[in-house]
N, C-alpha and C positions, 0 to 999 in steps of 0.2 A: 562529084562535081557539083551538084546543085547546092549542096550544103556549104561549100566554099563561096560560091556566088551569092547565097543568101546572107552568109556572115559578113561578107565585103559590103553588101548593100546596106546592112544593118549598122556596120560601122561607120560607113559614109552619112548616114542619116543621123547618127548620134552626133558626129562631128559638127556636122552642119547646124543641128538643132542647138548644140550648146553655144554657139557664136550668136549672141542677140543682135548684133549690128547687122547681119544679114537680112534679118526679118523686121528690124524696127525701121520707122520713118528717121533718116539721118539729118532731118532739120528740126526735131523736137527735143527739148531738153531731155538730158538722160541723168542728171544729177551729178555728173563728173565735172567739177568745176575746175577752171585753170588753176595752176600752182603759181603763185607770185612769191618771189624770194627778193627781198630789197637788202643788198648789202651796204649801201650808202644812200642817203644819210642814216646815220645810226641814231636810235632813240636818245633823246635828251642831249644830244652832242650840240656843241657851239661851234659855229662856222664864221668867218670874218665876213662882213658885208661887201667889203672890197674886193674878196676873191670869190664870192659866190659859194655855192656848195656842190659837191659831186652826186650824181644820181648813177648807181649802179645797180642793175636788177636783172632778173631772169624770169621769163615767164615760159611755162611748160604746159602743154595740154594734149590729150590723145587726140582731139579733132584739130582742126585748123584755128588758130587764133585771129578771129575776124577784126577785133578792134582792141585797142589799147589806149586808155585815157590817162595822162598825167596831169594832175591839179595841184598846184600849191596856193594853200590859203593862209591869210594872217589869223591870228587868234582874237583879233578885234571884230570879227564879223565882216571885215570889208570884202569886196568881190574878189575872185580868184586872181591872183597875180600872174600865174603861169597857167596856160590851160593847152596841153598838147594833144592831139588825137592822131593815132597812127591806125593804119589798116594793114597789118603786115602779111596776113594769110600764110602762116607758118606754124608748124607745131612747137618750135623752140625759138624764143626771141631772146636776145641778150642785148642790154642797152647800157652804154658807159658813157657819161656825157657830164658837162659841167654847166650849171645853171647860174647865171649872173643877170641879175635885173637891178636897174637904177633905182627902182622903186622899193627896194628891200631896206627896212630901217632896222634896229635892233628891236629884237622881240621874239616870241614863239611862232613858230610856222607849222603847218601840217602839210605833209606830201601824202596825197591820195592816189593810188594806182588801181586802175580798175581795167580788167580784162573780160572780153565776151568771146566765147568760141563759137563755132559755126552751128551748134546746136542751141545756141542763145543762153547757155549756162554762163553766168556772171559771178565774178568773185572781186572783191575789194580788199585792199590791205592799206593800211595807214601808219605813218611813221611821224612822230612829233620830234621837232629840232629846234634849235636856237640860231639866231643871227645876232652878232655883236660887233661893235666898233672897233676894239682892239682886245 
């Protein structure tokens, strides 16, 4: 009977010690960055200024997503035309929206999406696209 108890205790110790999150400080970066998938806009695609452009993305992280920043910049170095900050506090975030700004003119733009998780791991993904009159 003692051997069974010893084996069960050993198995429990091995299971617990293999789970790093139990013994780590859950507020420190662990190197697991959020995963950002941008379905739209697509790279180098053109959208009509009068219609705006779709933003469809998914962010996934094993920890909570603490902040999401969406920035749209022009190619001429002007200040950000769009700057959206969300604090979703979820593990999976899906966003599907249309962005239309009267300040958009024909040209090349950069969509920059940055996600930060509860361990302060940060990941940024960018997509370049075009706006045109017709």
